[in-house]
C-alpha positions in Angstrom: 15.6 -10.9 -7.4 15.1 -8.8 -4.3 13.0 -11.6 -2.6 15.9 -14.1 -2.7 17.2 -12.8 0.6 14.0 -13.5 2.5 14.2 -16.0 5.5 11.1 -17.9 4.4 12.2 -18.6 0.8 14.7 -21.2 -0.4 15.9 -20.9 -4.0 18.2 -23.5 -5.5 19.4 -22.7 -9.0 20.4 -25.4 -11.5 18.5 -28.0 -9.6 16.2 -30.8 -10.8 13.2 -31.6 -8.5 12.4 -35.3 -8.1 9.3 -35.0 -6.0 7.3 -33.2 -3.4 7.3 -35.4 -0.2 3.8 -36.0 1.1 3.2 -37.0 4.8 0.9 -40.1 4.4 -0.8 -39.5 7.8 -1.9 -35.8 7.0 -1.7 -35.8 3.2 0.2 -32.6 3.4 3.3 -31.6 1.4 6.2 -31.5 3.9 9.4 -31.3 1.8 10.9 -31.2 -1.7 13.5 -33.7 -2.9 15.8 -32.4 -5.6 19.2 -33.1 -7.2 22.0 -30.5 -7.6 25.4 -31.4 -9.1 24.7 -35.1 -8.7 23.8 -34.9 -5.0 20.3 -35.5 -3.6 18.9 -32.9 -1.2 15.6 -32.7 0.8 14.4 -29.4 2.1 11.6 -29.4 4.6 8.8 -26.8 4.4 7.5 -25.0 7.4 4.4 -23.6 5.9 3.9 -24.1 2.2 5.5 -25.3 -1.1 5.1 -23.3 -4.3 5.4 -25.3 -7.5 6.4 -23.1 -10.5 7.7 -25.5 -13.1 5.6 -24.4 -16.1 2.5 -25.9 -17.8 4.1 -29.2 -18.5 6.5 -29.8 -15.7 4.2 -28.7 -12.8 1.7 -31.5 -13.5 4.5 -34.0 -14.1 6.1 -33.1 -10.8 2.7 -33.5 -9.0 2.2 -36.9 -10.6 5.7 -38.1 -9.7 4.8 -37.1 -6.1 1.7 -39.3 -6.2 -0.9 -36.6 -6.9 -3.1 -37.3 -9.8 -5.2 -40.0 -11.5 -4.8 -43.1 -9.3 -5.1 -45.7 -12.1 -2.4 -44.0 -14.2 0.0 -43.5 -11.3 -0.5 -47.1 -10.1 0.3 -48.4 -13.6 3.8 -46.9 -13.2 4.2 -48.1 -9.6 3.9 -44.6 -8.1 2.2 -44.7 -4.7 -0.9 -42.5 -4.7 
């Protein structure tokens, strides 16, 4: 808990991440889109994004963001 007051860290409790936003020109993660109390937010990243959603939800989040097997993602209409 001591790290939560750092300037370079954003923590949002009780939130559901929808996707990591990828810049199509650079293929870099630039923001995180999430929902909290029924409202959608998007937080831009200056340097990096750390995904820590567990063994099941981390890969799911990456796939929802368009990172993963192209054939599988295309079958669900997720842009790769």
